Each structure stands twice: as C-alpha cells, then as structure tokens.
C-alpha positions as CSV (number, residue, x, y, z in Angstrom):
1,X,93.7,129.4,77.8
2,X,97.3,130.6,77.1
3,X,97.1,129.3,73.5
4,X,93.8,131.1,72.7
5,X,94.7,134.3,74.5
6,X,98.1,134.4,72.7
7,X,96.5,133.8,69.3
8,X,93.8,136.5,70.0
9,X,96.4,139.1,71.1
10,X,98.8,138.3,68.3
11,X,95.9,138.6,65.7
12,X,94.6,141.8,67.3
13,X,98.0,143.5,67.4
14,X,99.1,142.3,63.9
15,X,95.9,143.3,62.2
16,X,95.9,146.7,64.0
17,X,99.4,147.4,62.6
18,X,98.4,146.4,59.1
19,X,95.1,148.3,59.2
20,X,96.9,151.4,60.5
21,X,99.3,151.3,57.5
22,X,96.5,150.8,55.0
23,X,93.7,152.9,56.4
24,X,95.6,155.6,58.3
25,X,95.2,156.5,61.9
26,X,91.8,158.0,61.5
27,X,90.0,155.3,59.6
28,X,91.8,152.3,61.1
29,X,90.1,149.9,63.5
30,X,92.7,149.3,66.1
31,X,92.6,146.6,68.7
32,X,95.6,147.7,70.7
33,X,93.5,148.6,73.7
34,X,91.4,145.5,73.4
35,X,94.6,143.3,73.2
36,X,96.1,145.1,76.1
37,X,92.9,144.8,78.2
38,X,92.7,141.1,77.4
39,X,96.3,140.6,78.5
40,X,95.8,142.6,81.7
41,X,92.5,140.8,82.6
42,X,94.2,137.5,82.0
43,X,97.1,138.5,84.2
44,X,94.7,139.8,86.8
45,X,92.8,136.5,86.9
46,X,96.2,134.7,87.4
47,X,97.0,137.1,90.1
48,X,93.8,136.3,92.0
49,X,94.5,132.6,91.5
50,X,98.0,133.1,93.0
51,X,96.5,135.0,96.0
52,X,94.3,132.0,96.7
53,X,97.4,129.7,96.7
54,X,99.9,132.0,98.3
55,X,99.0,131.0,101.9
56,X,99.2,127.3,101.0
57,X,102.7,128.0,99.5
58,X,103.8,129.8,102.7
59,X,102.7,126.8,104.8
60,X,104.5,124.4,102.5
61,X,107.7,126.4,102.6
62,X,107.3,126.5,106.4
63,X,106.9,122.8,106.8
64,X,109.7,121.9,104.4
65,X,112.1,124.2,106.2
66,X,113.2,121.7,108.9
67,X,114.2,119.3,106.2
68,X,116.3,121.8,104.2
69,X,118.1,123.4,107.1
70,X,121.6,122.0,107.9
71,X,121.6,121.6,111.6
72,X,124.4,120.3,113.9
73,X,123.6,117.9,116.7
74,X,125.7,117.1,119.8
75,X,126.4,113.4,120.3
76,X,126.1,112.0,123.9
77,X,128.3,111.6,125.9
78,X,131.2,112.8,123.7
79,X,129.7,116.2,122.9
80,X,130.9,116.0,119.3
81,X,128.9,118.2,116.8
82,X,127.7,116.3,113.7
83,X,125.2,117.3,110.9
84,X,121.7,115.9,111.6
85,X,121.8,114.0,108.3
86,X,124.7,111.9,109.7
87,X,122.7,110.5,112.5
88,X,121.9,106.7,112.5
89,X,119.6,104.5,114.6
90,X,121.0,103.9,118.1
91,X,123.1,107.1,118.2
92,X,122.7,109.0,121.5
93,X,122.2,112.7,121.1
94,X,121.5,115.9,123.1
95,X,118.4,117.9,122.1
96,X,118.9,121.4,123.3
97,X,116.1,123.7,124.5
98,X,114.3,125.7,121.7
99,X,115.8,123.5,119.0
100,X,114.1,121.5,116.3
101,X,114.2,117.7,117.0
102,X,116.3,116.3,114.1
103,X,114.8,112.9,113.7
104,X,112.5,110.3,115.3
105,X,114.0,109.3,118.7
106,X,113.0,108.4,122.2
107,X,114.0,110.1,125.4
108,X,116.4,108.4,127.9
109,X,117.0,111.4,130.2
110,X,115.2,114.6,130.8
111,X,111.7,116.1,130.5
112,X,110.3,118.9,128.3
113,X,107.4,120.4,126.5
114,X,107.3,119.6,122.8
115,X,105.5,121.7,120.2
116,X,103.9,119.4,117.6
117,X,101.8,122.0,115.8
118,X,103.8,121.5,112.6
119,X,102.6,117.9,112.4
120,X,99.3,117.9,114.2
121,X,97.9,121.4,114.0
122,X,97.5,121.5,117.8
123,X,98.7,124.8,119.2
124,X,99.3,123.6,122.8
125,X,102.6,121.8,123.5
126,X,102.7,118.3,125.0
127,X,104.9,117.0,127.8
128,X,107.4,114.3,126.9
129,X,109.3,112.3,129.6
130,X,111.8,109.4,129.7
131,X,110.7,106.6,127.4
132,X,108.4,108.8,125.2
133,X,108.9,109.0,121.5
134,X,109.5,112.5,120.0
135,X,109.2,113.0,116.2
136,X,111.5,114.8,113.9
137,X,110.4,118.2,112.8
138,X,108.8,119.0,116.1
139,X,110.3,121.5,118.5
140,X,111.8,121.1,122.0
141,X,110.7,124.1,124.1
142,X,112.6,124.3,127.3
143,X,114.2,121.2,128.8
144,X,117.5,119.6,127.7
145,X,116.9,116.0,126.6
146,X,119.1,113.0,126.0
147,X,117.7,110.9,123.3
148,X,118.4,107.7,121.3
149,X,117.8,108.0,117.5
150,X,115.1,105.6,116.3
151,X,114.9,106.6,112.6
152,X,117.4,108.6,110.6
153,X,116.2,112.0,109.3
154,X,115.2,110.8,105.8
155,X,113.1,108.0,107.2
156,X,111.3,110.1,109.9
157,X,107.5,110.4,110.1
158,X,108.0,114.1,109.1
159,X,109.8,113.2,105.9
160,X,107.3,110.5,105.0
161,X,104.4,112.9,105.5
162,X,106.0,115.4,103.2
163,X,106.7,112.7,100.6
164,X,103.1,111.7,100.7
165,X,102.1,115.3,100.0
166,X,104.5,115.5,97.1
167,X,103.4,112.2,95.6
168,X,99.7,113.1,95.8
169,X,100.3,116.5,94.2
170,X,102.1,114.8,91.3
171,X,99.2,112.5,90.6
172,X,96.0,113.2,88.7
173,X,92.6,111.8,89.2
174,X,90.4,110.4,86.4
175,X,88.4,113.6,86.4
176,X,91.6,115.7,85.9
177,X,92.7,113.5,83.0
178,X,89.2,113.7,81.5
179,X,89.2,117.5,81.8
180,X,92.6,117.7,80.2
181,X,91.3,115.7,77.2
182,X,88.2,117.9,77.0
183,X,90.2,121.1,77.1
184,X,92.6,119.8,74.4
185,X,89.7,119.0,72.0
186,X,87.9,122.2,73.0
187,X,90.8,124.5,72.2
188,X,91.3,122.6,68.9
189,X,87.6,123.1,68.0
190,X,87.7,126.8,68.9
191,X,90.7,127.4,66.7
192,X,89.1,125.5,63.9
193,X,85.9,127.6,64.1
194,X,87.9,130.8,64.5
195,X,89.5,130.1,61.1
196,X,86.6,128.5,59.2
197,X,83.5,130.4,60.2
198,X,84.8,133.9,59.3
199,X,86.1,132.7,56.0
200,X,82.7,131.1,55.2
201,X,80.9,134.2,56.2
202,X,83.1,136.4,54.0
203,X,82.5,134.2,50.9
204,X,78.8,134.2,51.7
205,X,78.7,138.0,51.6
206,X,80.8,138.3,48.5
207,X,81.7,135.0,46.9
208,X,83.7,136.4,43.9
209,X,85.5,139.4,45.3
210,X,85.8,139.9,49.0
211,X,86.9,143.4,49.7
212,X,89.1,144.8,52.5
213,X,86.1,145.6,54.7
214,X,85.0,142.0,54.6
215,X,88.5,140.9,55.7
216,X,88.4,143.4,58.6
217,X,85.0,141.8,59.6
218,X,86.5,138.3,59.4
219,X,89.5,139.3,61.6
220,X,87.1,140.8,64.2
221,X,85.0,137.7,64.2
222,X,88.1,135.4,64.6
223,X,89.3,137.5,67.5
224,X,85.8,137.4,69.1
225,X,85.6,133.6,68.9
226,X,89.2,133.2,70.3
227,X,88.5,135.6,73.2
228,X,85.1,134.3,74.1
229,X,86.2,130.7,74.9
230,X,87.5,130.1,78.4
231,X,89.2,126.7,78.9
232,X,91.0,128.2,81.8
233,X,87.8,128.2,83.9
234,X,87.2,124.6,82.9
235,X,90.8,123.7,83.9
236,X,90.4,125.4,87.3
237,X,87.0,124.0,88.1
238,X,88.3,120.9,89.9
239,X,91.9,121.8,91.0
240,X,90.9,125.0,92.7
241,X,88.2,123.4,94.8
242,X,90.5,120.4,95.7
243,X,93.4,122.6,96.6
244,X,91.2,124.6,98.9
245,X,89.8,121.4,100.5
246,X,93.2,119.9,101.1
247,X,94.6,123.1,102.6
248,X,91.5,123.6,104.9
249,X,91.8,119.9,106.1
250,X,95.5,120.3,106.8
251,X,94.9,123.2,109.1
252,X,92.5,121.0,111.1
253,X,95.0,118.1,111.4
254,X,93.8,116.1,108.4
255,X,96.3,115.2,105.6
256,X,94.5,114.1,102.4
257,X,97.2,112.5,100.3
258,X,95.2,111.4,97.3
259,X,93.8,114.8,96.2
260,X,90.8,114.8,94.0
261,X,90.7,111.0,93.8
262,X,90.5,110.6,97.6
263,X,87.8,113.3,97.8
264,X,85.7,111.5,95.2
265,X,86.0,108.2,97.1
266,X,85.1,109.9,100.4
267,X,81.8,111.1,98.9
268,X,80.9,107.5,97.9
269,X,81.7,105.9,101.3
270,X,78.7,104.3,103.0
271,X,80.4,102.0,105.5
272,X,83.0,102.9,108.1
273,X,85.0,100.1,109.9
274,X,87.0,101.0,113.0
275,X,89.9,99.3,114.6
276,X,89.8,99.4,118.5
277,X,93.2,99.8,120.2
278,X,94.6,103.3,119.6
279,X,91.7,104.3,117.4
280,X,88.5,104.2,119.4
281,X,90.5,103.8,122.6
282,X,93.1,106.3,123.9
283,X,96.4,106.7,122.3
284,X,98.0,107.5,125.7
285,X,97.8,103.9,127.0
286,X,99.4,103.3,130.4
287,X,100.9,100.2,132.0
288,X,98.9,99.7,135.1
289,X,100.5,96.4,136.4
290,X,103.6,94.4,135.8
291,X,103.1,90.9,137.1
292,X,106.2,88.7,136.7
293,X,106.0,85.0,137.3
294,X,107.5,83.6,140.5
295,X,110.7,82.6,138.7
296,X,111.2,86.3,137.7
297,X,109.8,88.0,140.8
298,X,113.2,88.9,142.2
299,X,114.6,89.9,138.7
300,X,112.1,92.5,137.5
301,X,114.7,94.8,136.1
302,X,116.3,92.1,134.1
303,X,112.9,91.0,132.7
304,X,112.0,94.7,131.9
305,X,115.4,94.9,130.0
306,X,114.6,91.8,128.0
307,X,111.2,93.1,127.1
308,X,112.4,96.6,126.1
309,X,115.2,95.1,124.0
310,X,112.7,93.0,122.1
311,X,110.3,95.9,121.7
312,X,112.8,98.7,120.7
313,X,112.8,97.8,117.0
314,X,109.1,97.5,116.8
315,X,108.2,100.5,119.0
316,X,106.4,102.4,116.2
317,X,104.4,99.4,115.0
318,X,101.6,99.4,117.6
319,X,100.5,101.7,120.4
320,X,100.5,98.9,123.0
321,X,104.2,98.1,122.2
322,X,105.1,101.7,122.2
323,X,103.7,102.3,125.7
324,X,105.2,99.1,127.1
325,X,108.6,100.2,125.8
326,X,108.1,103.7,127.3
327,X,107.1,102.3,130.7
328,X,110.0,99.9,130.7
329,X,112.6,102.6,129.9
330,X,111.2,104.8,132.7
331,X,111.3,101.9,135.1
332,X,114.9,100.9,134.2
333,X,116.5,104.3,134.2
334,X,120.3,103.9,134.1
335,X,120.0,100.1,133.6
336,X,118.6,100.7,130.1
337,X,121.5,103.1,129.2
338,X,123.9,100.4,130.3
339,X,122.1,97.8,128.1
340,X,122.3,100.3,125.2
341,X,126.1,100.4,125.6
342,X,126.8,96.7,126.3
343,X,123.8,94.6,125.3
344,X,123.0,92.8,122.1
345,X,120.0,91.6,120.1
346,X,119.6,89.4,117.1
347,X,116.9,87.7,115.1
348,X,114.2,90.1,116.2
349,X,111.0,89.5,114.3
350,X,107.6,91.0,114.6
351,X,104.1,89.7,113.8
352,X,101.9,92.6,113.1
353,X,99.2,93.0,115.8
354,X,100.3,89.8,117.6
355,X,103.7,90.3,119.2
356,X,107.5,90.3,118.8
357,X,110.2,87.8,119.5
358,X,114.0,87.6,119.3
359,X,117.2,86.8,121.1
360,X,118.7,89.2,123.7
361,X,122.0,89.2,125.6
362,X,122.6,91.6,128.6
363,X,126.3,92.5,128.8
364,X,128.3,89.2,128.6
365,X,125.5,87.0,130.0
366,X,124.0,84.1,128.1
367,X,121.5,84.7,125.3
368,X,117.8,84.6,126.1
369,X,114.9,84.0,123.7
370,X,112.2,86.5,124.5
371,X,108.6,86.6,123.3
372,X,106.2,89.4,124.0
373,X,102.6,89.4,122.7
374,X,99.1,88.0,123.0
375,X,98.4,84.6,124.5
376,X,97.7,83.2,121.1
377,X,101.1,84.4,119.9
378,X,102.9,82.8,122.9
379,X,101.0,79.5,122.5
380,X,101.9,79.5,118.8
381,X,105.6,79.8,119.9
382,X,105.3,76.7,122.0
383,X,104.8,78.2,125.5
384,X,102.4,75.9,127.3
385,X,102.1,77.2,130.9
386,X,100.1,80.4,130.2
387,X,97.5,81.2,132.9
388,X,93.8,81.5,132.1
389,X,92.5,85.0,131.3
390,X,92.1,87.0,134.5
391,X,89.7,89.7,135.5
392,X,91.5,92.2,133.4
393,X,89.9,90.9,130.2
394,X,86.7,92.9,129.5
395,X,87.5,95.5,132.2
396,X,89.3,98.0,130.0
397,X,92.8,96.4,130.3
398,X,94.8,94.6,127.7
399,X,96.9,91.6,128.8
400,X,100.3,91.3,127.2
401,X,102.2,88.1,128.0
402,X,105.9,87.5,128.2
403,X,107.9,84.3,127.6
404,X,111.6,83.7,128.2
405,X,113.5,80.7,127.0
406,X,110.3,78.7,126.3
407,X,108.8,79.4,129.7
408,X,106.1,81.8,130.8
409,X,107.7,84.8,132.5
410,X,104.7,87.1,133.4
411,X,102.3,89.6,132.0
412,X,101.7,93.3,131.6
413,X,98.3,95.0,132.0
414,X,97.8,98.0,129.9
415,X,94.9,100.4,130.6
416,X,92.8,100.9,127.5
417,X,90.1,103.6,127.9
418,X,87.7,104.7,125.2
419,X,88.3,108.2,123.8
420,X,85.9,110.9,124.9
421,X,84.9,111.8,121.3
422,X,84.4,108.1,120.2
423,X,80.8,107.8,121.2
424,X,79.7,111.1,119.7
425,X,81.7,110.4,116.5
426,X,80.0,107.1,115.9
427,X,76.6,108.5,116.7
428,X,77.1,111.3,114.2
429,X,78.2,108.9,111.5
430,X,75.2,106.6,112.1
431,X,72.8,109.6,112.0
432,X,74.3,110.7,108.7
433,X,73.5,107.3,107.2
434,X,76.9,105.5,107.5
435,X,77.1,101.9,108.6
436,X,79.6,101.6,111.4
437,X,81.2,98.4,112.8
438,X,84.2,97.3,114.9
439,X,87.0,95.1,113.6
440,X,89.7,94.3,116.1
441,X,92.4,91.8,117.0
442,X,91.5,92.1,120.7
443,X,89.6,89.5,122.7
444,X,85.8,89.2,122.2
445,X,84.9,90.5,125.7
446,X,87.0,93.6,125.3
447,X,85.7,94.2,121.7
448,X,82.0,94.0,122.9
449,X,82.8,96.3,125.8
450,X,84.1,99.0,123.6
451,X,81.5,98.4,120.9
452,X,78.7,98.6,123.4
453,X,80.1,101.8,124.8
454,X,80.2,103.6,121.5
455,X,77.1,102.1,120.1
456,X,78.0,99.9,117.1
457,X,78.2,96.2,116.3
458,X,81.3,94.0,116.3
459,X,82.2,92.8,112.9
460,X,84.9,90.5,114.2
461,X,87.3,90.1,117.2
462,X,90.7,88.4,117.5
463,X,91.1,89.2,113.8
464,X,94.6,88.9,112.4
465,X,95.8,91.4,109.7
466,X,94.8,88.8,107.1
467,X,91.4,88.4,108.6
468,X,90.9,92.1,108.6
469,X,91.8,92.3,104.9
470,X,89.4,89.5,104.1
471,X,86.5,91.3,105.9
472,X,87.3,94.6,104.0
473,X,87.3,92.8,100.7
474,X,84.1,90.9,101.6
475,X,82.3,94.2,102.5
476,X,83.4,95.7,99.2
477,X,82.1,92.7,97.2
478,X,78.7,93.2,98.9
479,X,78.5,96.6,97.2
480,X,79.7,98.8,100.1
481,X,82.1,101.7,99.6
482,X,84.3,101.1,102.7
483,X,86.4,103.5,104.8
484,X,88.8,101.8,107.3
485,X,90.0,103.7,110.4
486,X,93.1,102.2,112.0
487,X,96.4,103.1,113.5
488,X,99.0,100.4,113.6
489,X,101.2,98.4,111.2
490,X,98.7,95.5,111.6
491,X,96.0,97.7,109.9
492,X,98.2,98.6,106.9
493,X,96.8,95.8,104.5
494,X,93.1,96.7,105.4
495,X,93.8,100.5,105.1
496,X,95.2,99.9,101.6
497,X,92.4,97.6,100.6
498,X,89.6,99.9,101.7
499,X,88.3,102.6,99.4
500,X,89.5,105.2,101.8
501,X,92.0,104.4,104.6
502,X,92.2,106.7,107.7
503,X,95.5,106.4,109.6
504,X,95.3,107.7,113.1
505,X,98.6,109.2,114.1
506,X,100.1,109.1,117.6
507,X,103.8,109.1,117.4
508,X,103.5,106.2,115.0
509,X,105.7,106.5,112.0
510,X,104.3,103.3,110.4
511,X,100.7,104.2,110.6
512,X,100.8,106.0,107.3
513,X,101.3,102.8,105.3
514,X,98.4,102.2,102.9
515,X,96.4,105.2,104.1
516,X,95.0,107.9,101.9
517,X,93.9,110.2,104.8
518,X,96.0,110.8,107.9
519,X,94.6,112.1,111.2
520,X,97.6,113.9,112.6
521,X,96.3,114.7,116.0
522,X,94.6,111.3,116.8
523,X,91.1,112.8,117.1
524,X,88.7,110.4,115.4
525,X,86.0,113.0,115.2
526,X,88.0,114.3,112.2
527,X,86.5,111.4,110.3
528,X,83.2,113.2,110.3
529,X,85.0,116.4,109.3
530,X,86.6,114.6,106.3
531,X,83.3,113.5,105.0
532,X,81.8,117.0,105.4
533,X,84.8,118.6,103.6
534,X,84.5,116.0,100.8
535,X,80.7,116.7,100.4
536,X,81.1,120.5,100.3
537,X,84.0,120.2,97.8
538,X,81.9,117.9,95.6
539,X,79.1,120.5,95.6
540,X,81.6,123.3,94.7
541,X,83.1,121.2,91.9
542,X,79.6,120.5,90.5
543,X,78.8,124.3,90.6
544,X,82.1,125.2,89.0
545,X,81.6,122.7,86.1
546,X,78.0,123.8,85.5
547,X,79.1,127.5,85.4
548,X,82.0,126.9,83.0
549,X,79.9,124.7,80.7
550,X,77.0,127.2,80.6
551,X,79.4,130.1,80.1
552,X,81.4,128.5,77.3
553,X,78.2,127.4,75.5
554,X,76.6,130.9,75.8
555,X,79.8,132.9,74.9
556,X,80.7,130.6,72.0
557,X,77.2,130.8,70.6
558,X,77.3,134.6,70.9
559,X,80.7,134.7,69.2
560,X,79.8,132.6,66.2
561,X,76.6,134.7,65.6
562,X,73.8,132.6,66.9
563,X,72.2,135.7,68.5
564,X,72.7,137.9,65.5
565,X,69.1,137.5,64.3
566,X,68.1,139.2,67.6
567,X,70.1,142.3,66.7
568,X,73.1,141.7,69.0
569,X,76.7,141.2,67.8
570,X,79.5,140.4,70.2
571,X,82.7,142.4,69.8
572,X,86.2,141.4,70.7
573,X,86.2,143.8,73.7
574,X,83.1,142.3,75.2
575,X,84.3,138.7,74.6
576,X,87.6,139.5,76.4
577,X,85.7,141.0,79.4
578,X,83.4,137.9,79.6
579,X,86.3,135.5,79.4
580,X,88.2,137.1,82.2
581,X,85.0,137.4,84.3
582,X,84.5,133.6,84.0
583,X,88.0,132.9,85.3
584,X,87.7,135.4,88.1
585,X,84.4,133.9,89.1
586,X,85.9,130.4,89.5
587,X,88.8,131.8,91.5
588,X,86.4,133.7,93.8
589,X,84.6,130.5,94.4
590,X,87.8,129.1,96.0
591,X,87.7,131.9,98.5
592,X,84.0,131.2,99.2
593,X,84.6,127.4,99.6
594,X,87.5,128.2,102.0
595,X,85.3,130.3,104.2
596,X,82.6,127.5,104.3
597,X,85.2,124.8,105.2
598,X,86.8,127.0,107.9
599,X,83.4,127.5,109.5
600,X,82.7,123.7,109.8
601,X,82.4,122.6,113.4
C-alpha cells in the first residue's frame, strides 16, 4: 500500500505543480486536495489499526515489565541484597509482602496469597504454603516467605512463555507467505497498468500528435489506477483477525503460540486425545497416605528426606512428583532445611512419567540409592519384593512406590479426583463432532474409572511416552487431525507430534515443551473455547479475503475504464475514498470479531 499511495501522491503533487505553471491558477487541474485527502485517509486507516492493537501493546508491556525491572532480593539467612538476575538454583531467599516473585521457587517457610493473574488470567489470588511452588512473575500479596530457588530468572516459566510469544510473532504461516507473494505481484501489476494503459489510450485518441489535454487525461487515469488498488486490505485480512483471536484467547487464559498456523490446524482437528493425571484429574493432588515398610516405620522423616531429595530436581516434570515433594517438605519442616544445608545428591536421573532415581546422603551418613516411581519402574530397577496392588488402584488414588538400596521401602497414596469440568467438556466436544479418547500411563483400572466417569473410551493405559507418541502417529496416519491435551514432561513428545498440542499449566515449567496452545489456568474446558475461537477467526478471515478480492476487482475494473461504456468514469478523488474505505472496513472487522470472541461462553 505504501508504494502505491506514495506514487499516487507524488504523481498528483508533481503534475499539479507543472499544470499550475503551464495553465495558470484558473485553468489548472490541481490534485493538491486529492493528494492531501489520500494521505489523511491513509493515515486515518493506520490510526484505526493502531487503536485495535493498542490494548494488546499495553498488555505486552505490562507482562514484560517484571523481566525488565532490576529488583534486589534478600538472601536467607544472611540478609544480603543481590540483583534477582544473580540468583541460582538452591539459593535461599526472602520474598517480601507485595513484591514480585523473582523466579520459580518453592516455599520452605511461611504462607501467603499469590496473585497469578499475569500468568493465568484468574483475578482471585491463591494460597501457597510450605512445599508449594510459586512462579516467577507472580506477586506475593501479604505474607513474608522464605523460598528456595528452583530455576533462575531467565529459565522461569514466565520467561519461557514470553519467549514463546516472541517466537510465534516472528514466524509466518503459509497463508501469510502466500499473501505476501500475491501482494508483491499485485502491486507490480497495478504499477504496470498505471503506466501502460494511459499511454495506450492517449495514442489511441491521437496517435500522431498527443496534445497537452491528452497528457492531463493520462496522468489522471494513472493516479486513479494507483489510488483504486488496496493491497493494504489484503495484507490485513489474515493478521488483523489472528491478532484479535490471540489477544482474546490470552485474556481467557489461553496462549496460542503458533499464530495463524495454529488457528488453521485447530479448525481441521477432528480427534482429541486426553492424558489423565493432571489433565482430566485435578491439578491439586494430595498425598492421602504414607505407608513405609516395617524396616522404615520408625524412620519416616529420614525416608521422607530421601524421597524429597530425589524429587527436588524433577519437581516440575509431573504433577504427582510435585505434590509428593510439597507434602514431604511440609512434613519435614526444619529437617528439610538442614538437609538443604548439609545433604548431598548425585546421579539423579528421571524417566518421564515413570519415576526418578539417584544417590542421596544426609549430612555425613552413608550414601543411599533411592528410587521413587511406579511399580513397573521399581521392578525394572531390580526391586523384587513389591507388594501386590492394593485397594487403592481403581478407587481414585495413585500408588507411588519407594525403594532404598535395592529393597522396597514403602508407598505413597495420592488422591486423584476428576475435575468438575471434565465431563461437560468431553460431552461438549463429542456433541460437536470430535472423537475423544483417553491415553494414559496409569493402570488400566484407574484409566477405565476416569474414562467411564467422563464418557469416552480408553485408547491405551500404562503407556510410556514412546507408546503415546506411537498412538498419536498412528491416529494421524489413519487420516485424523489430532489434538493432544497433556500436562507433564512425559507428554512432550506426543504434544509435539500432534497437529495441535494443548499443554495444561499448573505450576509446571516443563509443560510448555512441544505445545502450540497453553492452558494457563488448568481449566480443560478452554479446549472447547480454543476450537470456537479458531472457527470464528476462520470465518472472519474468509469474509475479509472475499471482501478485499471483490473490492480490488471492482475498483481496478472501474479505474481502467471497464464501466466507461455505461457513462461512469472514476476520478482520483473517488478512487482515494474507496481505497481508504476498504482498509477501514477490514480494521473495523477486527473490532467486530473481538466483540464476538469476548462474548463466547
């Protein structure tokens, strides 16, 4: 648009000056007013476009602010003030009331309300106690906390989310690239016709000796052709709708990181596969029972210390591990702080979705080899004396087993209740024509319990990350466009392999891996909202493209004289008005789409 408008304004002003010198002020045909009007209407269209993006810009500035501010944090127990960018994992810090939490950390002392609205969009604060993870960029409201740094500032969930937004805004979809090519050739064609057609018409009228009046006519026709074309509207057709959709989704707790490409894929999805733990079931899991073996019955605190030491490095990898760690830290109290000061760990390794193992030494005691995970994981590590599955399996509780130094040491029962919105979400998806199924690494009895509650079949249970990936790929080979909804590191390969990956966030910094859509407030009914937003955005893009194609075809035809036989001739002033109206119409459609999206249930 800038090229055509600049050429038209330059031609209009230049010819007006020449005509003024040749014809005089009374006889000259001056396009100063037309050129000025074209410039003003073009600027006005840009202004309306800026208005539609201003709120988004304000929000982006607001969410980037915690990363750009230089804050000082007090180390515990020394009280030394250091910049938040200097913090490293395992540093112990004070988080003062009404301060921004500098990085991902977990609480070792104190209790407070934390405002997570910057991340999740939820206006109500949530209570965080000893053992809970609090994320960088959120705000501590009233209680003084002592915390241990989990991830440094640049590696926090907050930083990763912002990086995802930046990466997605820097990428273009296939449609954007195609439009860029169309606009490039379209502008070239308009300039070509603006030069050739007036010249041909002048020579047709007077082949041997074109007079000055003919030249004036040719200039007016060139200006009309340049002003009538509106590639700006064509360029805005997709980005304006996508920007509106992404902004509306972000306000509701959805982060669409792939822009137009992700929205296109969302529209094509016909199969939705859900993970179970932390996705369909509650993210606020609770440890209901801790059952050490007889050998450890009198040393529960020591066993809890070994478990927490093994889990601390993997605390953001899976919701079960996170809640076991939080419960252990609450139970240990000062004992955990002493371990932090004097204990050691080495060779800690994690198997996604299965368990964690490593060597732990408390103070100057001997080293212990600790394994925490599923029964399969412990058997694979050579622990033979595991008990049979108890009544907990299939009753809404997850069994997590513990082995120490090659022997069975006990188990932890974690309550796992189905989310209140899970059943209605699955029912809404099925009624809309989506095929829904459950794919989980949990036991078969528990998988069928949850699947029966929400009303969908079990695709597979006891599935490893590799198994999940194979099921996703098989479903795609069968012609399905697949969306995968998961939450943990064990879901990362399948989230990346699916056409659209939904990552459910609940204090889980690794859940973003491989996902193109992030549910920041852990509500899975936002899956339905994402599909509705994508469908309405697709409809708006189709309307925008039809409008711009029809306008450019009509305006260009009028400018080159196709309607001249009907007694109508387009003037430069009319062409400028029509061009600006087209751009303003597309910008106004963004406001209309925003209203429709904001009114979605």
